[in-house]
Phi, psi and omega in degrees: 000134181287134176290327176270068190271000183227138174235133183244128180240157179210155175216132182281154172252155178294329175225160177079203186270168175285157172258135184235138179237125180248125179254126172265105185296318185289327182261356180053051182222164183227148175240127184245127183236125179208130176054034179084353178262152185226138177214156174266151178238152175290162180301321181294312180296320180294318179299320180291319185290324185290347177295333180265000182257167176245131179288132182244343181193154167246152181214153174274344181182170179237128177281326180141193182247123183250130176253130180235132176280133175241113184236129173228169176303338185263325186224163172214107183227166176243119175268143182239134183230139169267122181265116183253129175276114186261337178219140177223163173234134182287136179256328181146193181239139172229127179052044178064018178245136179279134179248132181233152169254142183281124181253337179199145178228164177224136178261119178250119182289141175254004180257331181214196184310122191305323184274359181265118179253117183257347181270120184287356176275344185294315181303319179292323177294320177297323178296320179297314183289342181261014187276006180065029175252357181251139186229152172211162181236145176238150181206179181288170180303134178075007181230058182291123174259120187256110182292343182285349184250137170288167181302319181293319180286335176297329178279322186276326188258145181269342184227177181297158172273106187295344176298329186245005181266088192291324183259030179305312182296334181285347176275342186303318182303322178288320179300323180302323182263019174072022180259133178294109186293335180291342176287343186233322186250145177276161174258117186257139168241157178247138180151239183209136173229120180232125186233135177226153177250132178237131181269124178249090189066230177269005178259164180235145174238145176253130177242132182219144167244119180242115178252120183253115178276129180290143177261007184281328173217080188254151178168180181272171195306311185258002174267330183226117177224163172063210186249161168257184186294336180273002179087006177276139187247158178290151176051042176279121183229128171261120182249125181248129173260110191243130176229125175242134183213123184056235181259017184240153181221134180235138184221139173228130184245137169222162186228157172226158178182154181300156177304125190280055174234172175274104178208166181209166179223102184291171177306127190227181180271171186301126174079353183280150180235047178295133186230139173241134181238145169278174178310132181294323177302325181295339181278350184302309180301320181295316180296319178299314182293324181298309183286333174297317178295318180298319180293323177296324185275323190238001182074251181279152182223140170232142183250127175252115184253115185256013181297150185268191185249009181248159176050220185283344184299323183296317181291322177296319179295317178299318180296318180298312181298317183295314182293318181294320179296324182269000184271177176283358178250034181288000173280349178287118179289132180244123178253117181257126183217109178286093190300310184298312183295317183292321182287336174290325179293311180193140177296335181282355179298337181297339180295332177296319177291319182298325180295334178272333184275324184303317178298330178294316179297317179297321184287317185274344174063184179240157176286139179220133178225152176233123184053037177082358180255129186292134174263322176203164186236155171279129189250007178197168183222147176259123179258120183247140174214147162239219180281308181252005178058041179241268195296305180296319179297320178302316182296315183289323178294327174297318177301315179295320180298323179294322176293317179298328179301320180297323178291318182295315181295325176294320179295320183277347177057043182290332181296342178293334185262336176202123183290147176060024178285346182300324181297322179295319176298317182296316179298317181295316181294321177300319181295315182281336173296321178295316178294324177299318177299319178298315183295316178297322180292321180298319181296315188271320187247348177092353178223173176289173182290152173275116191268340182081003181268325181233114181296323180294316180295317180294321179296318180294322178291324178296319177294318179298321177299315181300315178299314180299311186294320186276332189247336190240344189287336182297319178293322178294321178298317179297324179294318175304311183296319179299315184295321185274329183261335181060229182286358173282343178284132178066029181236114184293326181293319177294320178299319179293321178298323180295336180276330186262331186257152179302146183301320182298325180293326181281316190273324192253004179219160183265355191301311186292319186274332187256330187280126181301135175074353183294313184296307179297327180292317179295318181293325181294342181252024183295330179296327181288333183262010183221161174239159181268133178240113183285137174233150177259128185237129173253127175239122180231142177228142181206125170274110188269006173058044178083356180065021186296326184252017183288126169212106189290351178278343180282149177297328179298342182241024181288113182288340184302315183291325178294313187279318187257352176099166185293336185262015183294146184255114183297336183261341186247202183283155176239165181304131183276090177284151171263324182226134176234124181240124180243122174251128182239139176240152183052046179291340170229162175298136183273066178253176186297322181298313181289333177292329177283311178211102186286140173292144180248011181298312180296325177300315180298317181297317179294319178301313181299316183291318179299313182293320179297317180300314182293316185283333179277322187264336180265155177275006180250157176265125182247151169234156174270108186281326180206147178207131181218139179238130173241094185053261184263351182262129182224135179236125181243127180242118178245143176223156172296140182303321183289351177276347188306312182297346180265357183259133177217166169064031179291134178210153185235142177215154175213161180213133177273138177233355179290138179053048178070024179094001182281331183230164183257019177294337170231147181168191183224143174237137183226142173233126178244152177201166175243128176248117190055250181244015182249126178269134184232138180234130175246129180233133173242128185230151170231108185267174184301140180270170177113136183303322188250016184267042182299315182298321179293323177294318177299321179294322178298319177297312182297322179296318179298315180298321185283323191257344177290118184228149183228167183306151178064031173077012181291146178237183177301317184285357181284352191259150179290318184228137178230128170249121183239118184228164176146186174266093182280346174067012174289135186255184175253123184280073183199147177303148184300321180298318180294321180299314181298324180295314179297321180295315179299326181274357180074017182265064182292329182298333180291340181271338187304314181299341182260000177288123187295323180293318177300317181296314182292326176293319179296328178281351180079019183276331181217157173051045178293128181088353179275159177237155173216144178288158176302143180277101182252004179244157182297161175307140187268002183215143001239130182257157161288139182297146182054041183206159173260013183262134176291164191317120177250010180288179182298325180287332176045059183295144182287141176300151180201155172272073181282333188258119190220161173227121178238164179212160176215137175221181181297121185298332182274344186253329179050069183275346187246134174230123179284134178252328182199149178215113191206175172246175177225147185276053172272122196244013182280353180239169175277002174245152170262139176291150179242143180229140173228132181244133185232156161257121179250119175270114176262149182268125180247125187284133171262109187299326179294315177296321179300318179295318179298315181293321178301314179297321180295317179294316179301318181293316185286330183275349178084182185294140182299330181282350176055038187237148171233160175242125182246130176231162181247124181300133178093357180243129177286330176233145182295127181285125183303325187288350181261000184294323180293327178295319179293317180295326178294319178297321179293325178296325177295331178285344181081024179257155183258121178271127180260334183196146171213146176219160177247119182230106179063234183271006181243148164256112181273126184233131178248146180241172179283334180225150178295329178296331177292324177295321177295320179296325182293341178297339179295343179280352183301128181084005180282144177270142177228174177055057181056040177062024178274338182225148180245135182260151174242129184238131176218156176286143175292330180235076185291338183258029185297327182294310180295323181300314182285330176297318179288317185295322186262359182305317180296335183293336184261015178248116179269125177273134179293139176227139183274118178242110184269106181265358191239006185257019182265126184228159163106301188282141177223007178290139184293326190225127175253011176279133187249140173207093198285000177272000180256327179219175177287177189274014176275313180217135180250144174239041185288178180309116191257101167289344180217152175232132194241142171209139179252136178266151175253114182209199186288164182259019182282121178297148178249124181282133186301319183292333176292317179296315185292326183275322185262339181079005179213158182263172177298150181295127182293148181279335181258135179287152178293149179295151181296148179291127180295141181283150178288137182297145180293325178235147180271153177296149180297148179289147177298150179262145175280180183297333180268009176089359180271160181283132177277152175271055182233155182289150173277116185255128179296153181294150176288157176301143181278160178303334181294334180261009185219137000284159179293154178262142182244137178279000000 
């Protein structure tokens, strides 16, 4: 078979798109592409047509057709590219199939001149695909060898494993037009394939290590960590150890993957393992889904955890052990082995781990087949993880592989043919296991694995990793997303479809992404497929003036009145919020030290107080789902625990606006999430100060809108609902004395026309489309502390409504209703806190209704291929001279023809929309050519409705999954995020994207579908513990060096090392 098996030709049109002709030299076939439509041509037609075309490229293979959205303020178009593999390197043969790694690719545009690339993202994407990390296999006709499948799954499964089928979406365009994509496009996996030949006497054996990187949660080392909401983890790799000998084949599979919790590791310094974790309770659904998927795929599962005891690894390891122990998958055996610590003690310490692993390999066995028929199967899998699932994991997986080798060689009986050949197999496997580790490391971290053999080599690689991760990985991450999402990346409509439609419909079929008008039509009917679920949302903002006078025990700092209102009843019920959002400004002094590295002590104190207030005074259990601090700006997001299974897609972003974006003394912090099918964004901002700095404040707002970015290209405007709160610093354009007079007289309405934010909104300069309730409370700035008197200092700043809460939602849906807008008399700052209470209606999808609407849309839009077949009565072959007559009739119908070909007795015609194909059926039986001939018209896919009903039926069936939200015990530390340069290694109070607390309650599992349908969990069998009473006397205030009492809060002592880590039963 020729490696240069494809030739691509093109010819320009005076208008519209280029026409492209692809020749498959080996198959003697042609693919014709015009105006987005695709058809195959016979060898004769292709040979004739290519005479008028110009050759633009040769290729060893085709990856597929990629569609990319290009959006600017002026235009929004979709560019389409054919990805041609121009260079490959041979890896070897498996099962008589040649395996190649991709060494170079070329992007040929199908919208304009093929060799002209106008999208500046393409070169980086081409670099990624040419990195020699992508592999494909070729074989003879009817003998497709699929690298995405292990040997056992090749026997059990009828189709590819989509977890490892990286260019799956690129096959969709051919599938849409009924063309077998495997005849033209290769199936690519990303990872590593290493093949060696070993001679056993005069016989040969093939030994291979195949590592398949999952594309479900892919990314670079510090961009993607932990799990996503579906339970898919970063750096998930299935590694198969494959040996074929004579007519027998043996396979052993093991897996690696990031710790299946919500955590991340920001860009860091060389060798550091700083870790940030989200609320541990929030990770419960993800961990449950992760192990449920593993059991479905591999049957039994055992987890080998190699995390260490230093820095953040210990807390991450404790969280993993605690959640797994308290989950419905507590039958999964977990082996904890501190690899670094144990190997420092003695290299032979690994034998302790080996003694636990060997029985698992013996018990679960290896897959074995003879002449393609299975003799036995592997019945379980070992899941290994360290922090990044690279160096330590490589070593332990090699150890497991060596044990599996003994089982495989015994099954294959190779010693019968040559004595002591096992040593040769062992040496070969050790060599390729090391290379496999390097290859996996290069994909994820940018360098080879750290082997521990050469300190100089490992140090240089560690430095290279840091440089790679901090400076180059963002572009690589975007390339991953572009390749896998295509035109769904940076597309708000696609993002909305992912929230309303089943995941299987988006990922495993081409209908939504390829069929014209399908996506907007389905989204336009989202109200019909969903019901409204009301939630109560509290949004509060407070500039705490550095928190210098904060003491939460004082009445002046009682959060109850701020959160629950002036009429809250200390003995009775309080308003049952579902979501509580607290925005704080100037949480630390805005000095040079804090701008470089802000203290997080106040952040921790506020997190503790907010959570304590909610859990003690409310009848609901709350967790802090997200918390982020940018110097002085801090945003805390709390949700009811029972809301967790309905929350997805949480992400955090921030932007500095102080000193032109150089510092974070001013800026914005944002947290986004999806509740059911509604995306919600919370933003807390602190804009430029100064009476006359209106333009700078407007610029700060514009910068936040422009620079706040979230995964998959989401922006501020991508969300259904936005709550924007903070100290916006807009003043009142009036002398201070006059303002105070109006306030004293209660004439607040007289100040409104002079409020700078109101004025700028009316001019359309800021917060376009946002709403705010009428200002019925006095200006919230600037007070003397612990007083109701406005500023009496020498500067005598004028009062102003600097602290505000605004919101924006879909204008046609009106999901938000304001219930209250007020202040609270907390007096420890020169600002008063502001509170806004809303009813937020989130849209919850009804799968049955969704299925009905999908069938209706499929029926109304016509066949996805948009094609008809036209024949002429009395002719065995379609007469060429009548094609213009047929096209003229179609023109009279007002439909647009994108492509036509003549094949045998049919003229195949494609349109821009499926509805045009339905309209063309009206021509059936029409006479043409002066009524001398009668045409017959039929759909190329007449059974498209039934086909899609059958194909998509599984997507609308939700399988129940047990999510245990109540079996977590023991931990009570607010924060498990570690940053060891601030405190000792017993307890960290580092920058907390999350604040954690574990509740002690019943062990009854909660079924996810019950939570999702009812919005509440089963009544717990154990009553909540009584609320602790407030002490009659407060502890004495600390004394300063001169013996006087300080004006600082009394802070309880941190837990001692003796009480940490907690012990779990």
